[in-house]
C-alpha positions in Angstrom: -7.0 -21.5 -76.0 -10.7 -21.8 -76.9 -13.4 -22.9 -74.4 -14.6 -26.4 -74.2 -18.0 -25.4 -75.7 -16.3 -23.8 -78.7 -14.2 -26.9 -79.2 -17.4 -29.1 -79.2 -19.1 -26.8 -81.6 -16.1 -26.9 -83.9 -16.1 -30.7 -83.7 -19.8 -30.8 -84.7 -19.2 -28.4 -87.6 -16.5 -30.6 -88.8 -18.9 -33.5 -89.3 -21.1 -31.3 -91.6 -18.9 -29.2 -93.8 -20.6 -25.9 -94.6 -19.6 -25.9 -98.2 -20.9 -29.4 -99.0 -22.6 -29.5 -102.4 -26.2 -30.7 -102.7 -26.4 -34.5 -103.4 -26.6 -35.1 -107.1 -25.8 -37.8 -109.6 -22.2 -38.0 -110.5 -21.3 -36.6 -113.9 -20.5 -38.9 -116.8 -17.4 -36.7 -117.3 -15.9 -37.9 -114.1 -13.9 -41.2 -113.9 -16.2 -44.2 -113.5 -15.0 -45.1 -110.0 -15.5 -41.5 -108.6 -18.8 -42.3 -106.9 -17.6 -45.7 -105.5 -14.4 -44.0 -104.2 -16.4 -41.3 -102.4 -18.4 -44.1 -100.6 -15.3 -46.0 -99.7 -13.5 -43.0 -98.1 -16.7 -41.3 -96.7 -16.2 -38.2 -98.8 -18.6 -35.4 -99.8 -18.7 -33.3 -102.9 -18.0 -29.7 -102.1 -18.4 -26.5 -104.1 -16.8 -23.1 -104.2 -16.4 -20.3 -106.8 -14.3 -22.5 -109.0 -16.4 -25.6 -109.1 -16.6 -28.9 -107.2 -14.1 -31.2 -105.6 -14.2 -34.1 -103.1 -13.5 -33.6 -99.4 -13.0 -36.0 -96.5 -13.2 -34.8 -92.9 -12.1 -37.0 -90.0 -11.3 -36.3 -86.4 -8.7 -38.4 -84.6 -8.5 -38.7 -80.9 -5.1 -39.0 -79.1 -3.5 -35.9 -80.5 -3.2 -33.3 -77.7 -1.9 -29.9 -78.8 1.0 -28.5 -76.8 -0.1 -26.3 -73.9 0.6 -22.6 -74.1 3.1 -21.2 -71.7 6.5 -19.6 -71.5 8.5 -22.8 -72.1 6.5 -23.5 -75.3 6.7 -19.9 -76.4 10.5 -20.0 -76.0 10.7 -23.3 -77.9 8.6 -22.0 -80.8 10.7 -18.8 -80.8 13.8 -21.0 -81.4 12.1 -22.9 -84.2 10.4 -20.0 -85.9 12.5 -16.9 -86.0 11.5 -13.5 -87.3 7.8 -14.2 -87.3 4.8 -12.4 -85.9 4.0 -13.3 -82.3 0.6 -14.9 -83.3 2.6 -17.4 -85.3 3.9 -18.8 -82.0 0.3 -20.1 -81.2 -0.1 -23.8 -82.0 -3.8 -23.1 -82.9 -2.4 -21.3 -85.9 -0.6 -24.4 -87.2 -1.8 -26.0 -90.4 -0.2 -29.4 -91.2 0.1 -30.1 -94.9 1.0 -33.2 -96.9 0.3 -33.8 -100.6 0.0 -36.8 -102.9 1.1 -36.0 -106.4 1.3 -37.5 -109.9 5.0 -37.5 -109.8 8.0 -37.2 -107.4 10.1 -34.9 -109.4 7.8 -31.8 -109.3 7.7 -29.4 -112.2 4.9 -27.8 -114.1 3.5 -31.1 -115.3 3.0 -32.5 -111.8 -0.4 -32.2 -110.1 -1.2 -32.4 -106.4 -4.2 -34.6 -106.8 -4.7 -35.1 -103.0 -4.1 -32.2 -100.6 -4.1 -33.3 -97.0 -4.5 -30.7 -94.2 -4.7 -31.2 -90.4 -4.9 -29.0 -87.3 -5.2 -29.5 -83.6 -8.8 -29.0 -82.5 -11.1 -30.1 -79.7 -8.4 -32.2 -77.9 -7.6 -34.2 -81.1 -6.5 -33.7 -84.7 -8.9 -32.6 -87.4 -7.9 -34.0 -90.9 -9.3 -32.6 -94.1 -8.4 -34.1 -97.5 -9.1 -32.2 -100.8 -9.3 -34.5 -103.8 -9.3 -33.9 -107.5 -11.8 -36.4 -109.0 -10.5 -35.1 -112.3 -7.8 -32.6 -113.4 -10.6 -30.1 -114.1 -11.2 -29.7 -110.3 -7.8 -28.4 -109.5 -8.9 -24.7 -109.3 -11.6 -25.6 -106.8 -9.1 -27.5 -104.6 -6.6 -24.6 -104.8 -9.2 -22.1 -103.8 -10.3 -24.3 -100.8 -6.6 -24.7 -99.8 -6.1 -20.9 -99.9 -9.1 -20.4 -97.6 -7.7 -22.9 -95.1 -4.3 -21.2 -95.2 -6.0 -17.9 -94.5 -7.4 -19.3 -91.3 -4.2 -20.9 -90.0 -1.1 -19.1 -91.1 1.8 -21.3 -89.9 2.5 -24.1 -92.4 4.0 -27.3 -90.9 5.4 -29.9 -93.3 7.9 -32.7 -93.6 10.2 -31.9 -96.6 7.5 -29.5 -97.7 9.8 -26.5 -98.0 11.6 -28.4 -100.9 8.7 -30.2 -102.5 5.1 -29.8 -101.4 4.9 -26.0 -101.1 7.0 -25.1 -104.2 4.8 -27.5 -106.2 1.6 -25.8 -104.9 3.0 -22.3 -105.6 3.7 -23.5 -109.2 0.1 -24.7 -109.5 -1.2 -21.4 -108.2 0.9 -19.4 -110.6 -0.3 -21.6 -113.5 -4.0 -20.8 -112.8 -3.3 -17.0 -113.4 -6.4 -16.3 -111.3 -6.0 -17.8 -107.8 -3.5 -16.2 -105.4 -1.6 -18.5 -102.9 -2.1 -17.6 -99.3 1.6 -17.1 -98.3 2.1 -18.5 -94.8 3.3 -16.2 -92.0 5.9 -19.0 -91.2 6.9 -22.3 -92.7 8.2 -25.0 -90.3 9.7 -27.9 -92.1 10.2 -30.7 -89.6 12.6 -32.6 -91.7 15.4 -30.3 -90.7 15.1 -30.5 -86.9 14.5 -34.2 -87.3 17.8 -34.6 -89.1 19.6 -32.8 -86.4 17.9 -34.7 -83.6 17.8 -38.3 -84.8 20.0 -38.9 -87.9 23.0 -40.1 -86.0 20.8 -42.4 -83.9 18.6 -43.8 -86.8 20.5 -43.2 -90.0 17.2 -42.6 -91.9 14.8 -39.9 -90.8 11.9 -40.9 -93.0 8.6 -40.1 -91.4 7.7 -43.8 -91.1 11.0 -44.6 -89.5 10.5 -41.8 -86.9 7.0 -43.2 -86.2 8.5 -46.6 -85.3 11.5 -45.6 -83.4 10.8 -42.1 -81.9 7.1 -41.6 -81.5 6.4 -45.0 -80.1 3.0 -44.4 -78.5 1.1 -43.9 -81.8 -2.2 -45.8 -82.2 -2.0 -46.6 -85.9 0.0 -49.1 -87.9 1.6 -48.9 -91.4 0.9 -52.5 -92.1 -0.5 -52.9 -95.6 0.3 -49.2 -96.4 0.7 -48.4 -100.1 4.3 -47.7 -101.0 4.9 -44.0 -102.0 6.3 -44.9 -105.3 3.0 -46.6 -106.3 0.8 -43.6 -105.4 1.0 -41.9 -108.8 0.2 -45.2 -110.6 -2.9 -45.6 -108.3 -4.3 -42.2 -109.5 -3.6 -42.8 -113.1 -5.3 -46.2 -113.0 -8.3 -44.5 -111.4 -8.4 -41.8 -114.2 -8.3 -44.6 -116.8 -11.4 -46.2 -115.4 -9.8 -48.6 -112.9 -11.3 -49.5 -109.5 -10.9 -47.3 -106.5 -9.4 -49.8 -104.1 -5.7 -48.7 -104.5 -6.7 -45.0 -104.4 -8.6 -45.5 -101.2 -5.3 -46.8 -99.6 -3.7 -43.5 -100.7 -6.3 -41.6 -98.6 -5.3 -43.7 -95.6 -1.6 -43.2 -96.3 -2.1 -39.5 -96.4 -4.0 -39.5 -93.2 -1.2 -41.5 -91.4 1.3 -39.0 -92.7 -0.6 -36.1 -91.3 -1.1 -37.9 -88.0 2.7 -38.7 -87.9 3.5 -35.1 -88.7 1.4 -33.8 -85.9 2.8 -36.3 -83.4 6.3 -35.4 -84.5 5.6 -31.7 -84.1 4.4 -32.4 -80.5 7.5 -34.5 -79.7 9.9 -31.9 -80.9 8.1 -29.2 -79.0 8.2 -31.3 -75.8 11.9 -31.8 -76.2 12.6 -28.1 -76.7 10.3 -27.0 -74.0 11.7 -29.4 -71.3 14.9 -31.1 -72.5 15.7 -32.5 -69.1 12.4 -34.4 -68.9 12.0 -35.3 -72.6 15.5 -36.7 -73.3 17.5 -39.6 -71.7 19.1 -41.3 -74.7 22.8 -40.1 -75.3 22.5 -39.7 -79.1 19.1 -37.9 -78.8 20.7 -35.5 -76.2 23.6 -35.0 -78.7 21.2 -34.2 -81.5 19.3 -31.7 -79.3 22.6 -30.1 -78.3 23.4 -29.5 -81.9 19.9 -28.1 -82.6 20.1 -25.7 -79.7 23.6 -24.6 -80.6 22.6 -23.8 -84.2 19.7 -21.6 -82.8 22.1 -19.6 -80.7 21.4 -21.2 -77.2 25.1 -21.7 -76.4 24.7 -22.2 -72.6 21.8 -24.7 -73.0 23.7 -26.5 -75.7 26.8 -26.8 -73.5 24.8 -28.3 -70.7 23.2 -30.8 -73.0 26.6 -31.8 -74.5 27.8 -32.5 -71.0 24.8 -34.7 -70.3 25.3 -36.6 -73.7 28.9 -37.3 -72.8 28.0 -38.5 -69.4 25.4 -40.8 -70.8 28.0 -42.5 -73.0 28.2 -41.7 -76.7 29.6 -43.9 -79.5 33.3 -43.1 -80.2 32.8 -41.0 -83.3 29.9 -39.0 -81.8 31.9 -38.7 -78.5 34.8 -37.0 -80.2 32.6 -34.7 -82.2 30.7 -33.8 -79.0 33.9 -33.0 -77.2 35.0 -30.8 -80.1 31.8 -28.8 -80.1 31.8 -28.5 -76.3 35.4 -27.3 -76.3 34.4 -24.6 -78.8 31.5 -23.4 -76.6 33.7 -23.5 -73.5 36.3 -21.4 -75.4 33.6 -18.9 -76.4 32.8 -18.5 -72.7 36.5 -18.2 -71.9 36.4 -21.5 -69.9 39.8 -22.4 -71.1 40.4 -25.0 -68.4 37.5 -27.1 -69.7 38.3 -26.4 -73.3 42.0 -27.5 -73.0 40.8 -30.6 -71.1 38.4 -31.6 -73.9 41.0 -30.9 -76.7 43.6 -33.0 -74.9 41.1 -35.9 -74.9 40.6 -36.0 -78.6 44.2 -35.4 -80.0 44.8 -37.6 -83.0 44.6 -38.1 -86.7 40.9 -37.6 -87.1 39.3 -34.3 -88.2 38.4 -33.6 -84.6 41.8 -34.6 -83.3 43.6 -32.4 -85.9 41.4 -29.4 -85.0 42.3 -30.1 -81.3 46.0 -29.9 -82.0 45.6 -26.5 -83.8 43.3 -25.1 -81.1 45.8 -26.1 -78.3 48.7 -24.6 -80.2 46.7 -21.3 -80.5 45.8 -21.4 -76.8 49.4 -21.9 -75.6 50.8 -19.4 -78.0 48.4 -16.5 -77.6 46.6 -17.1 -74.3 48.9 -19.1 -72.0 52.2 -17.5 -73.1 53.9 -20.8 -73.6 55.3 -20.7 -77.1 57.5 -23.8 -76.4 54.4 -25.9 -75.8 52.7 -24.4 -78.8 55.8 -25.3 -81.0 55.7 -28.9 -79.7 52.0 -29.2 -80.5 52.4 -27.7 -84.0 55.1 -30.2 -84.8 52.9 -33.0 -83.5 49.9 -31.7 -85.5 52.0 -31.8 -88.8 53.0 -35.4 -88.1 49.3 -36.4 -87.4 48.2 -34.6 -90.5 50.8 -36.4 -92.6 49.6 -39.7 -91.2 46.0 -38.9 -91.8 46.8 -37.9 -95.4 48.7 -41.2 -96.0 45.7 -43.1 -94.7 43.2 -41.1 -96.8 41.4 -39.7 -93.8 41.6 -36.1 -94.9 40.3 -34.6 -98.2 43.0 -33.0 -100.4 41.6 -29.4 -100.1 41.3 -29.6 -96.3 44.8 -31.1 -96.1 46.3 -28.2 -98.1 44.6 -25.6 -96.0 45.4 -27.1 -92.7 49.1 -27.8 -93.6 49.5 -24.2 -94.8 48.3 -22.9 -91.5 50.4 -25.2 -89.5 53.5 -24.4 -91.5 53.0 -20.6 -91.0 52.6 -21.2 -87.3 55.6 -23.5 -87.1 57.8 -20.9 -89.0 56.7 -18.1 -86.6 57.3 -20.1 -83.4 60.7 -21.4 -84.6 61.7 -17.9 -85.4 60.8 -16.8 -81.8 62.6 -19.8 -80.4 65.8 -19.1 -82.4 69.0 -18.2 -80.5 69.2 -14.4 -79.9 65.4 -13.9 -79.8 64.4 -12.0 -76.7 61.9 -14.1 -74.7 60.9 -11.0 -72.7 60.1 -9.1 -75.8 58.2 -12.0 -77.3 56.0 -12.3 -74.2 55.5 -8.6 -74.2 54.4 -8.6 -77.8 52.0 -11.4 -77.2 50.5 -9.6 -74.2 50.1 -6.5 -76.3 48.3 -8.3 -79.0 45.9 -9.8 -76.4 45.2 -6.4 -74.9 44.5 -4.9 -78.3 41.8 -7.3 -79.2 38.3 -6.0 -79.0 36.9 -9.4 -78.1 38.5 -11.5 -75.4 37.7 -14.7 -77.3 40.2 -15.7 -80.0 38.9 -16.3 -83.4 39.3 -19.9 -84.5 41.1 -18.8 -87.7 43.4 -16.2 -86.0 47.1 -16.7 -85.4 
């Protein structure tokens, strides 16, 4: 972390951009509203090797960056895998959000406003790079490359699918400016879906601001709808007034502030889940996120907390299924069988529980009679689920084929004349020959 003096100097420098162009009369080649727009949004003309562009710099209080330490480093390591260690420093993070001339992307779409932000001096520094005209695109792209060279971890919201591919396309089309490839790209849309989709349904950034972030000090009242943003820029280029476009600058600033607040929230949850999470569905979402990142023991503890907090029925069944799978992986068959017994039924989770229990009693517990009984029950439950339309055709065929093979094998063992002792011996031999003590979910 930098010293307080360095932070204050950085804050002062932000108020007077080093690359600000000398004051001059606006060119007649620019749209008529360019000068008025600059006054409305407090922007300065800036210049680099590819020409001029318009830049806005603002610093926002109330955005504390996460504190460095081992819990934060571990949390970042789970979010950003296979990256250089310096990428695990939040001071290397660069938040990015673009406003474009279209939502479909493609070579004909311009990013006319590139919003950037980073944690600095106890708050959030926001810089917006604006194309007063299409001719200023190269200058904006060069300025963006310079910023990305300073902070090498890109943080976006759906930017992996839209913002960054669009910018890479614009860089390639210049044939002269190289994109500064990030050392890591963290797209917060994906962890947000895992954490809050079940709770909220929608994980749009504005919805997360209202229902997850809570303590933010800005409001979206009067915000311009995203679908109208391209129209606002086109109207400006055709000589219209700058009022609507000034709202686009504010919209972009709020998106960047929401993105930074969301990043801090996710990091707090991952760094200290016991303190940061109380809601059952939020705990369930965090369990899934940790499990997908290979933290099985932590995920198992969080699943248990989510169940104890009281989940809705569908989420409760899914959580028990996932928790049983983790318990089985750790050879805690007592807990796994208890969970499977809880969710037996005609749902997807219940059908899986029948099959898992049959596998356990046949291969692990040495009770083929119980395995045979469960397999027959599973086929009945599968038939009922099929008749009610609760299972897709392909899944129905796959599961039915597996269950019929198991049924045939178990009935053959149970037939008169079959030697129970030999059957148990062969089962024991198979268990001893396995290289892993944990049965594969598809075995048997």
